[in-house]
C-alpha positions in Angstrom: 97.9 69.3 113.7 95.5 71.1 116.1 94.3 69.5 119.3 92.8 69.9 122.7 95.6 70.1 125.2 95.6 69.3 128.9 92.4 67.3 129.0 89.3 66.3 127.1 86.2 68.2 126.1 83.1 67.3 124.1 81.9 68.6 120.7 79.3 70.6 122.6 82.0 72.2 124.8 84.0 73.1 121.6 80.9 74.7 120.1 80.3 76.6 123.4 83.9 77.9 123.2 83.6 78.9 119.6 80.4 80.9 120.4 82.2 82.6 123.2 85.3 83.5 121.1 83.4 84.4 117.9 80.1 86.1 118.8 78.5 86.0 115.4 75.2 84.4 114.2 76.5 81.1 112.9 75.5 77.5 113.0 78.7 75.8 114.2 79.6 72.5 112.6 82.2 70.6 114.7 83.3 67.0 113.8 85.4 64.8 115.9 88.5 64.0 113.8 90.7 62.0 116.2 91.2 61.8 119.9 91.2 65.4 121.2 91.0 66.8 117.6 88.0 68.4 115.9 87.3 69.8 112.5 85.4 73.1 112.4 83.9 75.1 109.6 84.1 78.9 110.2 81.7 81.6 109.1 84.4 83.3 107.1 88.2 83.3 106.5 88.7 86.5 108.6 87.3 84.8 111.7 89.3 81.6 111.0 92.5 83.5 110.6 91.9 85.4 113.8 91.5 82.2 115.9 94.5 80.6 114.1 96.5 83.7 115.0 95.6 83.3 118.7 97.5 80.0 118.9 96.4 78.4 122.2 93.2 79.6 123.9 92.2 78.7 127.5 88.8 76.8 127.7 86.5 78.7 130.1 85.5 76.7 133.2 88.0 74.0 132.5 91.3 75.0 134.1 94.4 73.7 132.3 92.6 72.8 129.1 93.5 74.7 126.0 92.4 74.7 122.3 95.0 75.2 119.7 93.8 76.2 116.2 95.5 75.3 112.9 94.4 75.5 109.3 93.6 72.1 107.9 92.0 71.1 104.6 89.7 73.5 102.6 90.0 77.2 103.2 87.1 77.4 105.7 88.1 74.4 107.9 90.4 74.4 110.9 91.5 71.5 113.0 91.5 72.1 116.8 
């Protein structure tokens, strides 16, 4: 299961990170799933697979906090 590691960030911060990591025109939908876990719908499978392939990603301006991406549910959803 994917999660935020090393601290806590808000839905808005997750969206900000996604915009930074995937600079495409997309209306990001992020839903809190559990403590430190979010569901995200991606613009396409290629971008989803690219982020899943990264594994853990450092959160900008939040030292020690990382996002870990993992496929969860329908093809275009990822839990982080």
